[in-house]
Structure formats: C-alpha cells, structure tokens
VOPAGU-2260 file (C-alpha; in pm, 1 decimal, decimal comma):
REM VOPAGU-2260
SITE   aa  ch    i         X         Y         Z
SITE  MET   A    0     214,1   -3315,5   -5379,9
SITE  GLU   A    1     533,7   -3120,6   -5309,0
SITE  PRO   A    2     513,3   -2800,0   -5100,0
SITE  VAL   A    3     474,8   -2494,4   -5322,5
SITE  ASP   A    4     750,7   -2232,4   -5328,5
SITE  CYS   A    5     593,5   -1917,1   -5179,6
SITE  ARG   A    6     906,1   -1703,9   -5160,3
SITE  ASN   A    7     867,8   -1333,6   -5239,7
SITE  LYS   A    8     489,5   -1352,8   -5251,5
SITE  ARG   A    9     293,3   -1083,7   -5066,9
SITE  LEU   A   10      37,5   -1201,1   -4808,2
SITE  LEU   A   11    -233,9    -983,5   -4656,1
SITE  ILE   A   12    -305,4   -1112,2   -4304,2
SITE  LEU   A   13    -640,7   -1012,3   -4153,0
SITE  GLY   A   14    -572,9    -976,4   -3781,5
SITE  GLY   A   15    -292,6    -863,3   -3555,6
SITE  SER   A   16    -377,6   -1000,8   -3211,8
SITE  GLY   A   17    -137,1   -1218,2   -3013,3
SITE  PRO   A   18    -213,2   -1552,6   -3186,7
SITE  TYR   A   19    -109,9   -1396,7   -3518,2
SITE  ARG   A   20     254,1   -1381,9   -3414,4
SITE  LYS   A   21     297,1   -1745,0   -3516,0
SITE  VAL   A   22     127,4   -1675,3   -3851,2
SITE  VAL   A   23     359,7   -1386,7   -3934,5
SITE  GLN   A   24     659,4   -1585,7   -3815,1
SITE  ALA   A   25     560,5   -1888,1   -4025,1
SITE  ALA   A   26     507,3   -1675,8   -4337,0
SITE  ARG   A   27     839,9   -1499,5   -4300,6
SITE  GLU   A   28    1019,7   -1832,4   -4255,4
SITE  MET   A   29     869,6   -1928,7   -4591,9
SITE  GLY   A   30    1012,8   -1614,5   -4751,0
SITE  VAL   A   31     671,4   -1442,6   -4773,5
SITE  TYR   A   32     632,3   -1065,0   -4740,8
SITE  THR   A   33     378,1   -1009,4   -4461,7
SITE  ILE   A   34     123,8    -725,7   -4448,5
SITE  VAL   A   35     -88,2    -720,9   -4131,0
SITE  VAL   A   36    -425,1    -543,9   -4132,6
SITE  ASP   A   37    -552,8    -441,5   -3789,9
SITE  ARG   A   38    -614,8    -114,2   -3612,6
SITE  HIS   A   39    -518,6    -279,5   -3285,8
SITE  ALA   A   40    -225,5    -501,4   -3383,3
SITE  SER   A   41     -18,6    -616,5   -3086,2
SITE  SER   A   42     333,9    -487,6   -3041,5
SITE  GLY   A   43     472,8    -837,3   -3099,2
SITE  VAL   A   44     297,8    -868,9   -3434,9
SITE  LYS   A   45     406,7    -519,4   -3539,9
SITE  GLN   A   46     769,0    -605,0   -3465,0
SITE  LEU   A   47     756,5    -924,4   -3670,6
SITE  ALA   A   48     554,2    -813,9   -3974,0
SITE  ASP   A   49     709,9    -651,9   -4277,9
SITE  MET   A   50     425,3    -399,2   -4284,6
SITE  CYS   A   51     120,2    -309,1   -4075,9
SITE  ILE   A   52    -172,0    -108,2   -4212,6
SITE  SER   A   53    -447,7      36,9   -3997,3
SITE  TYR   A   54    -796,9     -59,4   -4113,1
SITE  ASP   A   55   -1098,0    -197,5   -3933,2
SITE  LEU   A   56   -1127,2    -564,1   -4034,2
SITE  LEU   A   57   -1484,3    -500,2   -4149,9
SITE  ASP   A   58   -1380,1    -213,9   -4379,6
SITE  VAL   A   59   -1379,9    -419,8   -4697,6
SITE  GLU   A   60   -1390,0    -120,9   -4931,4
SITE  GLY   A   61   -1101,6      53,4   -4758,7
SITE  ILE   A   62    -882,8    -256,4   -4757,0
SITE  LEU   A   63    -977,3    -335,9   -5115,6
SITE  ALA   A   64    -880,5      13,8   -5231,9
SITE  TRP   A   65    -542,8     -26,6   -5060,3
SITE  CYS   A   66    -488,4    -363,7   -5229,1
SITE  ARG   A   67    -563,0    -220,2   -5573,4
SITE  GLU   A   68    -282,8      27,8   -5516,1
SITE  ASN   A   69     -57,0    -231,2   -5349,5
SITE  PRO   A   70    -115,3    -572,2   -5512,3
SITE  VAL   A   71    -103,0    -885,4   -5295,0
SITE  ASP   A   72     -83,1   -1255,0   -5383,4
SITE  GLY   A   73    -308,4   -1385,6   -5108,8
SITE  VAL   A   74    -537,4   -1285,9   -4824,3
SITE  MET   A   75    -559,8   -1486,1   -4503,2
SITE  ASN   A   76    -761,0   -1515,1   -4184,3
SITE  PHE   A   77    -653,8   -1750,3   -3905,2
SITE  CYS   A   78    -878,0   -1723,1   -3599,7
SITE  VAL   A   79   -1115,2   -1424,2   -3628,5
SITE  ASP   A   80   -1478,0   -1516,4   -3701,3
SITE  PHE   A   81   -1595,9   -1192,3   -3856,4
SITE  ALA   A   82   -1282,2   -1155,4   -4071,1
SITE  GLN   A   83   -1390,9   -1458,5   -4275,3
SITE  LYS   A   84   -1650,3   -1253,8   -4460,3
SITE  THR   A   85   -1386,8    -988,5   -4528,2
SITE  GLN   A   86   -1143,6   -1249,8   -4658,4
SITE  LEU   A   87   -1405,0   -1398,4   -4889,0
SITE  LYS   A   88   -1506,3   -1059,2   -5033,3
SITE  LEU   A   89   -1146,6    -948,1   -5084,1
SITE  ALA   A   90   -1042,2   -1276,8   -5244,5
SITE  LYS   A   91   -1333,5   -1267,5   -5488,7
SITE  ALA   A   92   -1278,4    -903,6   -5580,2
SITE  LEU   A   93    -903,9    -952,5   -5632,1
SITE  GLY   A   94    -922,6   -1293,9   -5800,0
SITE  LEU   A   95    -728,6   -1465,4   -5519,9
SITE  PRO   A   96    -771,0   -1811,8   -5364,4
SITE  CYS   A   97   -1018,4   -1861,9   -5080,5
SITE  SER   A   98   -1084,1   -2192,8   -4904,3
SITE  TYR   A   99   -1454,8   -2137,6   -4839,2
SITE  GLU   A  100   -1770,7   -2013,8   -5009,3
SITE  GLU   A  101   -2034,5   -1761,8   -4906,3
SITE  ASP   A  102   -2291,2   -2021,4   -4795,9
SITE  GLN   A  103   -2032,1   -2198,1   -4582,1
SITE  VAL   A  104   -1933,2   -1874,8   -4408,7
SITE  ARG   A  105   -2297,3   -1788,5   -4347,0
SITE  ILE   A  106   -2370,0   -2124,9   -4185,5
SITE  PHE   A  107   -2059,9   -2135,8   -3967,3
SITE  SER   A  108   -2091,5   -1777,3   -3846,7
SITE  ASP   A  109   -2456,7   -1802,0   -3741,1
SITE  LYS   A  110   -2529,1   -2038,7   -3450,4
SITE  SER   A  111   -2896,1   -2067,4   -3547,6
SITE  GLN   A  112   -2817,6   -2166,4   -3906,4
SITE  PHE   A  113   -2556,2   -2415,0   -3791,5
SITE  LYS   A  114   -2805,0   -2579,6   -3555,3
SITE  LYS   A  115   -3035,9   -2653,3   -3848,5
SITE  VAL   A  116   -2751,1   -2818,3   -4040,0
SITE  LEU   A  117   -2656,6   -3026,2   -3736,4
SITE  VAL   A  118   -3009,1   -3158,9   -3697,7
SITE  GLU   A  119   -3033,5   -3235,7   -4070,0
SITE  SER   A  120   -2706,7   -3431,9   -4037,3
SITE  GLY   A  121   -2839,7   -3649,1   -3755,1
SITE  LEU   A  122   -2631,5   -3477,8   -3487,1
SITE  SER   A  123   -2760,1   -3367,4   -3147,6
SITE  VAL   A  124   -2800,7   -3008,1   -3031,5
SITE  ILE   A  125   -2894,3   -2831,9   -2709,9
SITE  PRO   A  126   -3271,9   -2790,9   -2661,4
SITE  SER   A  127   -3380,3   -2444,8   -2771,8
SITE  TYR   A  128   -3647,9   -2192,2   -2677,1
SITE  SER   A  129   -3809,7   -1898,3   -2853,1
SITE  GLU   A  130   -3889,4   -1549,0   -2730,5
SITE  GLU   A  131   -4254,6   -1651,1   -2734,1
SITE  ASP   A  132   -4170,9   -1937,0   -2495,7
SITE  ILE   A  133   -4035,7   -1683,5   -2248,0
SITE  GLU   A  134   -4341,5   -1461,4   -2267,3
SITE  THR   A  135   -4580,4   -1753,4   -2227,8
SITE  ASP   A  136   -4378,9   -1921,2   -1948,7
SITE  ARG   A  137   -4301,6   -2235,0   -2151,3
SITE  VAL   A  138   -3940,8   -2239,8   -2027,8
SITE  GLU   A  139   -3762,9   -2465,7   -1782,1
SITE  TYR   A  140   -3505,0   -2243,5   -1611,6
SITE  PRO   A  141   -3213,8   -2189,5   -1597,1
SITE  ILE   A  142   -3151,4   -2107,4   -1963,7
SITE  LEU   A  143   -2860,1   -1953,9   -2149,0
SITE  ILE   A  144   -2919,3   -1655,9   -2378,6
SITE  LYS   A  145   -2635,6   -1553,7   -2610,2
SITE  PRO   A  146   -2571,7   -1360,2   -2932,3
SITE  ALA   A  147   -2629,0   -1561,7   -3250,1
SITE  GLU   A  148   -2312,4   -1419,4   -3404,8
SITE  SER   A  149   -2029,5   -1329,6   -3165,9
SITE  SER   A  150   -1725,4   -1473,1   -2989,3
SITE  GLY   A  151   -1547,7   -1488,1   -2654,7
SITE  SER   A  152   -1859,6   -1549,8   -2438,3
SITE  ARG   A  153   -1943,3   -1178,6   -2462,5
SITE  GLY   A  154   -2311,5   -1095,7   -2434,9
SITE  SER   A  155   -2402,7   -1435,8   -2286,1
SITE  MET   A  156   -2611,1   -1461,4   -1971,9
SITE  ILE   A  157   -2750,7   -1741,4   -1757,1
SITE  CYS   A  158   -3112,8   -1664,1   -1670,3
SITE  GLU   A  159   -3309,8   -1798,0   -1373,3
SITE  ASP   A  160   -3643,9   -1626,4   -1446,1
SITE  ARG   A  161   -3845,6   -1438,6   -1707,7
SITE  GLU   A  162   -3739,7   -1087,2   -1608,7
SITE  THR   A  163   -3371,1   -1177,1   -1628,3
SITE  ALA   A  164   -3433,0   -1346,5   -1963,5
SITE  ARG   A  165   -3600,0   -1035,6   -2106,0
SITE  ALA   A  166   -3300,8    -820,6   -2010,5
SITE  ALA   A  167   -3056,8   -1081,6   -2143,8
SITE  LEU   A  168   -3235,8   -1087,1   -2478,5
SITE  VAL   A  169   -3180,0    -715,0   -2523,8
SITE  GLN   A  170   -2811,6    -746,6   -2436,2
SITE  ALA   A  171   -2755,4   -1049,0   -2659,2
SITE  LYS   A  172   -2915,5    -882,6   -2963,1
SITE  GLU   A  173   -2710,4    -567,6   -2910,8
SITE  THR   A  174   -2391,9    -774,2   -2891,6
SITE  SER   A  175   -2470,1   -1001,1   -3186,4
SITE  ARG   A  176   -2331,9    -892,1   -3520,9
SITE  ASN   A  177   -2657,0    -997,5   -3691,3
SITE  GLY   A  178   -2889,3    -863,7   -3421,0
SITE  LYS   A  179   -3021,9   -1208,9   -3328,4
SITE  ALA   A  180   -3009,2   -1414,9   -3008,6
SITE  VAL   A  181   -2997,3   -1786,8   -2927,4
SITE  LEU   A  182   -3197,8   -1923,1   -2632,9
SITE  GLU   A  183   -3095,7   -2264,3   -2501,5
SITE  LYS   A  184   -3122,7   -2493,0   -2204,1
SITE  TYR   A  185   -2835,7   -2419,9   -1964,4
SITE  MET   A  186   -2621,9   -2734,9   -1955,5
SITE  GLN   A  187   -2505,3   -2686,2   -1598,3
SITE  ASP   A  188   -2425,7   -3051,8   -1521,0
SITE  ALA   A  189   -2270,9   -3148,1   -1855,5
SITE  GLN   A  190   -1902,7   -3152,6   -1955,6
SITE  GLU   A  191   -1806,3   -2901,0   -2223,6
SITE  PHE   A  192   -1586,1   -3025,9   -2507,4
SITE  GLN   A  193   -1418,7   -2899,8   -2824,8
SITE  PHE   A  194   -1322,2   -3099,3   -3133,9
SITE  THR   A  195   -1098,2   -2949,1   -3404,6
SITE  TYR   A  196   -1061,5   -3079,3   -3759,4
SITE  PHE   A  197    -828,8   -2997,7   -4046,9
SITE  LEU   A  198    -919,1   -3076,3   -4407,6
SITE  VAL   A  199    -666,5   -3136,4   -4683,1
SITE  ASN   A  200    -813,6   -3165,0   -5032,5
SITE  GLY   A  201   -1130,8   -3318,7   -4891,1
SITE  LYS   A  202    -962,2   -3559,4   -4648,9
SITE  VAL   A  203   -1082,6   -3492,4   -4294,1
SITE  TYR   A  204    -836,7   -3516,6   -4003,9
SITE  LEU   A  205    -946,6   -3504,6   -3639,4
SITE  ILE   A  206    -654,7   -3313,8   -3489,2
SITE  ARG   A  207    -773,0   -3219,5   -3141,2
SITE  THR   A  208   -1022,0   -3330,9   -2880,6
SITE  ALA   A  209   -1046,7   -3134,0   -2556,3
SITE  ASP   A  210   -1249,9   -3109,6   -2238,9
SITE  SER   A  211   -1314,1   -2750,9   -2127,1
SITE  TYR   A  212   -1332,3   -2648,9   -1761,9
SITE  GLU   A  213   -1494,4   -2315,9   -1676,8
SITE  GLY   A  214   -1437,6   -2082,3   -1385,2
SITE  SER   A  215   -1657,8   -2088,5   -1077,4
SITE  LYS   A  216   -2009,5   -1954,9   -1043,5
SITE  ALA   A  217   -1906,7   -1778,8    -721,7
SITE  ASP   A  218   -1660,6   -1569,9    -926,1
SITE  ARG   A  219   -1918,5   -1511,5   -1203,5
SITE  LEU   A  220   -1685,0   -1687,3   -1447,2
SITE  GLU   A  221   -1892,3   -1996,4   -1510,0
SITE  ARG   A  222   -1911,8   -1913,7   -1882,5
SITE  VAL   A  223   -1536,3   -1858,9   -1926,1
SITE  VAL   A  224   -1299,8   -2149,6   -1987,1
SITE  ALA   A  225   -1017,0   -2165,0   -1731,9
SITE  CYS   A  226    -841,4   -2467,9   -1879,8
SITE  GLY   A  227    -875,6   -2707,5   -2172,8
SITE  ILE   A  228    -734,0   -3060,5   -2146,1
SITE  SER   A  229    -644,6   -3278,5   -2446,1
SITE  PRO   A  230    -715,8   -3546,5   -2546,0
SITE  SER   A  231   -1074,0   -3543,8   -2422,1
SITE  ARG   A  232   -1174,3   -3825,8   -2190,9
SITE  TYR   A  233   -1453,3   -3893,5   -2441,8
SITE  THR   A  234   -1230,1   -3932,8   -2749,6
SITE  ASP   A  235   -1291,0   -4305,1   -2802,9
SITE  GLU   A  236   -1666,7   -4271,4   -2757,7
SITE  TYR   A  237   -1680,7   -3971,3   -2989,8
SITE  VAL   A  238   -1484,3   -4146,8   -3263,6
SITE  SER   A  239   -1702,8   -4457,5   -3245,0
SITE  THR   A  240   -2042,8   -4282,3   -3227,8
SITE  THR   A  241   -2027,3   -3932,1   -3376,5
SITE  HIS   A  242   -1712,8   -3861,0   -3577,9
SITE  GLU   A  243   -1834,9   -4011,2   -3907,1
SITE  LYS   A  244   -2157,9   -3808,9   -3891,3
SITE  VAL   A  245   -1950,6   -3491,6   -3858,7
SITE  VAL   A  246   -1728,0   -3595,5   -4149,5
SITE  SER   A  247   -2039,2   -3660,1   -4359,1
SITE  MET   A  248   -2175,1   -3315,6   -4268,4
SITE  PHE   A  249   -1849,8   -3146,7   -4372,5
SITE  ARG   A  250   -1858,7   -3325,0   -4707,3
SITE  LYS   A  251   -2223,6   -3237,2   -4761,4
SITE  LEU   A  252   -2132,9   -2870,7   -4700,2
SITE  GLY   A  253   -1855,8   -2898,4   -4958,7
SITE  LEU   A  254   -1565,5   -2822,7   -4724,6
SITE  LYS   A  255   -1227,1   -2902,2   -4882,3
SITE  ASN   A  256    -937,0   -2733,3   -4705,6
SITE  GLY   A  257    -855,0   -2569,8   -4375,8
SITE  PRO   A  258    -969,5   -2589,5   -4013,8
SITE  CYS   A  259   -1309,7   -2636,0   -3849,4
SITE  PHE   A  260   -1388,2   -2665,6   -3482,9
SITE  MET   A  261   -1705,3   -2748,3   -3293,0
SITE  GLN   A  262   -1792,6   -2696,7   -2928,9
SITE  GLY   A  263   -2058,1   -2875,7   -2732,6
SITE  PHE   A  264   -2152,4   -3071,0   -2421,1
SITE  TYR   A  265   -2129,9   -3436,9   -2332,2
SITE  ASP   A  266   -2474,4   -3494,9   -2186,7
SITE  HIS   A  267   -2517,2   -3844,4   -2037,3
SITE  GLY   A  268   -2387,6   -4026,4   -2343,5
SITE  VAL   A  269   -2497,7   -3768,5   -2602,2
SITE  PHE   A  270   -2267,2   -3520,5   -2777,4
SITE  ARG   A  271   -2467,6   -3197,6   -2809,8
SITE  PHE   A  272   -2311,0   -2928,6   -3027,9
SITE  PHE   A  273   -2367,9   -2556,8   -2984,2
SITE  ASP   A  274   -2092,7   -2350,2   -3148,3
SITE  PRO   A  275   -1887,9   -2390,1   -3468,8
SITE  GLY   A  276   -1596,7   -2210,7   -3630,3
SITE  MET   A  277   -1455,2   -2248,4   -3979,7
SITE  ARG   A  278   -1118,9   -2139,9   -3847,1
SITE  PHE   A  279    -876,6   -2225,8   -3569,1
SITE  PRO   A  280    -972,7   -2140,9   -3211,9
SITE  GLY   A  281    -787,3   -1828,6   -3100,8
SITE  VAL   A  282    -524,8   -2012,0   -2895,2
SITE  ASP   A  283    -171,7   -2138,3   -2957,5
SITE  TYR   A  284    -248,2   -2506,6   -2898,0
SITE  ASP   A  285    -162,3   -2588,9   -3259,5
SITE  ARG   A  286     204,5   -2526,1   -3177,8
SITE  VAL   A  287     209,3   -2861,0   -2997,5
SITE  TYR   A  288     202,6   -3030,4   -3338,7
SITE  GLN   A  289     540,9   -2880,2   -3424,2
SITE  ARG   A  290     687,0   -3042,5   -3114,3
SITE  GLU   A  291     515,3   -3379,0   -3144,7
SITE  PHE   A  292     483,8   -3430,3   -3520,0
SITE  GLY   A  293     699,9   -3168,1   -3692,4
SITE  VAL   A  294     389,2   -3013,7   -3853,3
SITE  ASP   A  295     340,5   -2635,5   -3866,5
SITE  LEU   A  296     -28,5   -2572,8   -3935,6
SITE  ALA   A  297      31,1   -2197,7   -3967,3
SITE  LYS   A  298     257,8   -2266,3   -4265,1
SITE  LEU   A  299      -8,0   -2487,3   -4422,7
SITE  MET   A  300    -255,7   -2200,7   -4386,0
SITE  VAL   A  301     -11,4   -1958,1   -4550,4
SITE  GLU   A  302      34,8   -2201,9   -4837,9
SITE  LEU   A  303    -342,8   -2237,6   -4872,0
SITE  ALA   A  304    -398,9   -1860,6   -4880,8
SITE  LEU   A  305    -134,2   -1806,4   -5148,6
SITE  THR   A  306    -198,0   -2107,1   -5373,4
SITE  GLY   A  307    -543,3   -2244,4   -5289,3
SITE  LYS   A  308    -382,6   -2585,1   -5219,5
SITE  ILE   A  309    -217,8   -2778,7   -4936,5
SITE  ALA   A  310      48,4   -3045,7   -4980,3
SITE  GLU   A  311     -98,6   -3390,9   -4912,5
SITE  ASP   A  312      25,0   -3670,6   -4684,7
SITE  ILE   A  313     178,0   -3431,4   -4431,6
SITE  LEU   A  314     -58,7   -3486,4   -4138,1
SITE  PRO   A  315     -52,2   -3805,1   -3927,8
SITE  ASP   A  316    -388,9   -3979,8   -3900,7
SITE  ASP   A  317    -393,6   -3985,0   -3518,8
SITE  MET   A  318    -276,0   -3637,4   -3418,9
SITE  ALA   A  319    -554,2   -3594,4   -3164,2
SITE  ARG   A  320    -408,0   -3857,4   -2932,2
SITE  LEU   A  321     -73,8   -3673,5   -2896,6
SITE  ASN   A  322     138,5   -3987,9   -2890,0
SITE  GLY   A  323     -18,7   -4083,7   -2557,3
SITE  LYS   A  324      67,4   -3753,3   -2385,9
SITE  THR   A  325    -165,4   -3498,0   -2218,5
SITE  ALA   A  326    -177,3   -3126,5   -2301,1
SITE  ALA   A  327    -342,1   -2819,1   -2153,0
SITE  VAL   A  328    -434,4   -2466,2   -2251,3
SITE  LEU   A  329    -434,6   -2283,5   -1917,5
SITE  PHE   A  330    -589,5   -1938,7   -1865,6
SITE  PRO   A  331    -496,7   -1789,7   -1524,0
SITE  PHE   A  332    -764,0   -1540,4   -1417,5
SITE  MET   A  333    -695,3   -1196,3   -1273,8
SITE  LYS   A  334    -887,8    -939,2   -1072,4
SITE  ALA   A  335    -968,9    -584,4   -1176,5
SITE  GLY   A  336    -699,8    -328,5   -1102,1
SITE  ASN   A  337    -385,5    -161,9   -1233,8
SITE  PHE   A  338    -162,7    -442,9   -1358,4
SITE  THR   A  339     188,0    -320,2   -1275,3
SITE  SER   A  340     427,7    -617,0   -1288,6
SITE  LEU   A  341     456,1    -990,7   -1350,1
SITE  ALA   A  342     670,1   -1199,4   -1116,6
SITE  GLY   A  343     783,7   -1555,6   -1179,2
SITE  GLU   A  344     770,8   -1537,8   -1558,2
SITE  GLU   A  345    1099,0   -1731,7   -1572,3
SITE  ILE   A  346     907,3   -2047,0   -1475,2
SITE  LEU   A  347     733,4   -2030,9   -1814,5
SITE  ARG   A  348    1062,1   -1998,8   -2001,0
SITE  GLN   A  349    1243,4   -2269,8   -1805,7
SITE  ASP   A  350     984,7   -2549,3   -1787,9
SITE  ALA   A  351    1025,5   -2771,3   -2095,1
SITE  ARG   A  352     659,3   -2872,0   -2067,2
SITE  VAL   A  353     555,2   -2515,3   -2163,5
SITE  PHE   A  354     560,6   -2497,7   -2542,9
SITE  SER   A  355     394,0   -2155,4   -2575,9
SITE  TYR   A  356     269,3   -1869,8   -2363,0
SITE  SER   A  357     140,6   -1519,3   -2420,9
SITE  LEU   A  358       7,0   -1245,9   -2196,5
SITE  ARG   A  359    -348,1   -1126,0   -2258,5
SITE  HIS   A  360    -274,0    -814,0   -2051,1
SITE  GLU   A  361      60,7    -633,1   -2046,3
SITE  PRO   A  362     207,5    -474,8   -1731,3
SITE  GLY   A  363      99,4    -112,3   -1720,4
SITE  SER   A  364    -255,6    -184,4   -1832,6
SITE  ARG   A  365    -582,0    -137,7   -1648,1
SITE  VAL   A  366    -797,2    -451,3   -1603,5
SITE  GLU   A  367   -1171,7    -409,1   -1552,0
SITE  TRP   A  368   -1433,7    -649,3   -1421,0
SITE  THR   A  369   -1617,9    -779,1   -1728,5
SITE  TYR   A  370   -1653,9   -1144,5   -1622,9
SITE  ASP   A  371   -1561,9   -1273,8   -1968,0
SITE  VAL   A  372   -1236,1   -1355,4   -2151,0
SITE  ASN   A  373   -1102,6   -1014,4   -2044,8
SITE  GLN   A  374   -1039,7   -1168,0   -1699,9
SITE  ARG   A  375    -764,7   -1390,5   -1842,3
SITE  LEU   A  376    -411,0   -1290,1   -1751,4
SITE  ALA   A  377    -241,9   -1515,6   -2005,6
SITE  GLU   A  378    -264,1   -1823,0   -2221,8
SITE  ILE   A  379     -15,3   -2094,1   -2121,5
SITE  ASP   A  380      17,5   -2405,8   -2338,4
SITE  LEU   A  381     173,1   -2716,0   -2184,1
SITE  ILE   A  382     224,9   -3084,0   -2259,6
SITE  GLY   A  383     308,0   -3352,9   -2006,5
SITE  ALA   A  384     413,0   -3716,1   -2035,7
SITE  ASP   A  385      81,2   -3805,2   -1871,6
SITE  LYS   A  386    -189,6   -3647,9   -1654,8
SITE  GLU   A  387      19,0   -3651,6   -1337,1
SITE  ASP   A  388     312,1   -3484,2   -1508,7
SITE  LEU   A  389      79,1   -3217,6   -1647,1
SITE  ARG   A  390     -83,6   -3160,7   -1306,9
SITE  GLU   A  391     258,4   -3106,9   -1149,5
SITE  ALA   A  392     347,2   -2849,3   -1416,3
SITE  ILE   A  393      22,0   -2653,8   -1370,6
SITE  LYS   A  394      54,4   -2653,9    -990,7
SITE  ARG   A  395     411,8   -2525,9   -1016,0
SITE  ILE   A  396     310,6   -2242,8   -1247,5
SITE  GLN   A  397      13,7   -2139,8   -1034,0
SITE  THR   A  398     235,3   -2130,4    -725,7
SITE  GLN   A  399     516,0   -1923,0    -876,5
SITE  LEU   A  400     349,6   -1689,4   -1130,5
SITE  HIS   A  401     217,3   -1364,1    -980,2
SITE  ALA   A  402      43,0   -1062,0   -1133,2
SITE  LEU   A  403      93,7    -760,9    -907,2
SITE  ASP   A  404     -75,5    -421,6    -881,5
SITE  GLN   A  405      92,6     -91,4    -793,8
SITE  GLU   A  406      84,3    -181,3    -424,0
SITE  GLY   A  407     244,8    -519,3    -482,0
SITE  ARG   A  408     -82,1    -702,1    -417,0
SITE  GLU   A  409    -171,6   -1022,2    -599,9
SITE  MET   A  410    -417,3    -976,7    -888,0
SITE  ARG   A  411    -436,0   -1343,8    -981,6
SITE  PHE   A  412    -729,5   -1534,1    -838,7
SITE  SER   A  413    -924,8   -1859,4    -862,7
SITE  PRO   A  414    -639,7   -2099,2    -945,1
SITE  PHE   A  415    -747,2   -2394,4   -1159,0
SITE  ASP   A  416    -805,9   -2715,8    -963,6
SITE  VAL   A  417    -589,2   -2971,6   -1142,7
SITE  TYR   A  418    -786,8   -3260,6    -997,9
SITE  ARG   A  419   -1088,1   -3168,1   -1209,3
SITE  PHE   A  420    -939,7   -3370,1   -1494,7
C-alpha cells in the first residue's frame, strides 16, 4: 500500500503538551494543517501549530460545536489516556476515522477491566485485594493502592497497615476519573518492565521492550520511574513465553491499527501485567526509530487519523532490538524551589547519543514537592553503541547538567545509578 497524500487536510490534535511537538512537526511536514486543542498547550507546540484553540480535552460538546463551524478531516490523540474517549466521540459525531471502538477504550482505560481480560487470556496479573479484605485484615502488607483510571503515578500510595490503606483508598478514589481504586500486592522486589506494540492492519509488531528503574524510597520517589532502558534484559524470555498470548489477546479484542503498551513486573520468571494504554507512552522514545530505521511513527499516526489506514510493510520485524544498541529514557529529578536557570544544556545538544530532550519545567517556574512525575526536570532520550557507551553518556550528562535556583544552588538531586542496568 502506498502512503496516502494528506496534503491540505485539516487535523484536529487533542493535546498540546511537550510530546505533541513531534506530532505537529510530522503533520506539517506532510502538508497537513494542524489545529491543536488544549487549554494548557506548551509554548513550543503553539509556535509550531497552524492554530491553537482553548478547550478542556473533556469538553466534547464544546469541541464538537467548534468543529461544526470549522470542518476538519481527522481527529487525533497520541499519548493522553482520557483524550481517547473524546477522540472516539468526536470521530463518530463527525463521521471521521477512528482506530478503536468504545469497548476497547473502556477496557484499556480501566485497570480493573483490563485485569479481567488479562486473566481470560491466560496472562498473569498482580495479586489483588478488596476493600473488605482491608477491613477484615485479610491483607499481607505492604500493598499498593492506586486510582483505577489515572496516569503519571498520581494518587498512588504504598501502604504498610490498615489505617494507611483506609486513607489511601479515599485519595485514590478522589484521583480516579471513574471514582474507583485498585488494591494490589506491592511488588517491591520485582523488576518493572514496559512492552510497546504497534499494529498495522491487524499485524502486530513488538517495537519496544524496556526495564524501568524507579527513584529511591528514601526520597519518596519509589513509584516514579527515573530511567527506562531498552531493550529489556528479559526480551528473549518474554518473546518465547508471553508475546504470543498478548498478540492473541489483541486479536480477540479486535485491535487493528495503532499503538498499545503494557506495564508490569518480572516476578521470578513470571510476567505480571498491571497497566495498559491504547496509545503511546508520553515520552519521545519513538524518535529513536527515525534514527535507526527511518520510520516516523508520528507520521503513521497522522495518516491513520486522516484516512483510517496505515501503509503496510514499512516497519521492520525486529525494531525492539535496536540493531544491537542500547537506549535510555532518562528523567533527572529536581527538588522543590524556584527554578531560575539551567546550566550545561549544551551537553545535550552536542552529544550525538542524545536524539531528543525536553524540559518538564522551564526556568522561571516554581517546583513543588509532590513526589510524582512533577519532580522530573526533563526527559532525555539517548542511544549508545552498547551498555557501556550508554552509561558513559548518562554519567557525563548527570555531571554537567545543573538546575539552579535564584541563589545559584543546585536543584537536581538523586542522580540515576547507571550500574543498575
């Protein structure tokens, strides 16, 4: 199938955060007129887009009314969970393509529903508890309580006793978009992983495997990923034991096109899944495929949103192994304070191993202690010839990159230990 000519089409893009820069850039390179919807679009996205309109991403009626007055040829989400429902409703109301159905969105956006599908597909999950188990002391602590429908580790809490669990339940329900909470065994000694797939007309490609390394418990960042390393050390074992079950599950759910990712833990030879997404993770890792394989996944997503199709035979079958190289998504942490200046940024521009980077906080902003993804200074994406080359790159960055407050004091803290991988 030849790529479809999308020139002069109008694309409504749901989301304007940092990762959407590459989406707008890809669409414009294809000759597409870009309209970004987001009340909080980043300055970089605003500068790139042809138009930005200010609506809450959940305001379906408001966005729909605007589209009836200003026709568009496609509507697209890239990495925002809750915007999937908006995309689906808009596409149906406007008669535009959409790569997923209502039941699929419901399952992938609700951790409890997804767990049921995993079990039915013969896949392993993390042992669960109920609220009744807490009240009747049928719980082996510690446990993790988290919102059933949320993102970014917000509202999650590790609980060591019943009183803490009761308080965590209230917080998790308040944070969850559906008012529900998930109660699970805390996998404190297991390695967290993430596997990302991309489907093209029903063909399932495994495009990324990664091991996730969280911050330290002493810094209260044990639920926040500090660095992801690809390929995962468990790639071969996953492919031989679990991959085909996941592919079968996707087919049973009727998935045809676009991305899916799944997070979980490697628990003494068992892959236990806990969190899905029928979208890309909100990082720029996918840009590595442009460098290694000449494939721009953002452009494929634009094509899908505008035509409902993706050109076949574009993706290599073994993208996840990165031609034998090793890649990282690094998130330097920062303390609370008034972020005034960034020193050493030239190291990110000059090192050829850095293929993408973006600040999560801009100089001049105030950073608070929230002990979640808000503590990330930046996302830095790197690829090395091997693990040692990658370690050297990360060490160099962590030595030379400095976030400073108004007194010139260092706000960065807890550098990632490169010998963890």
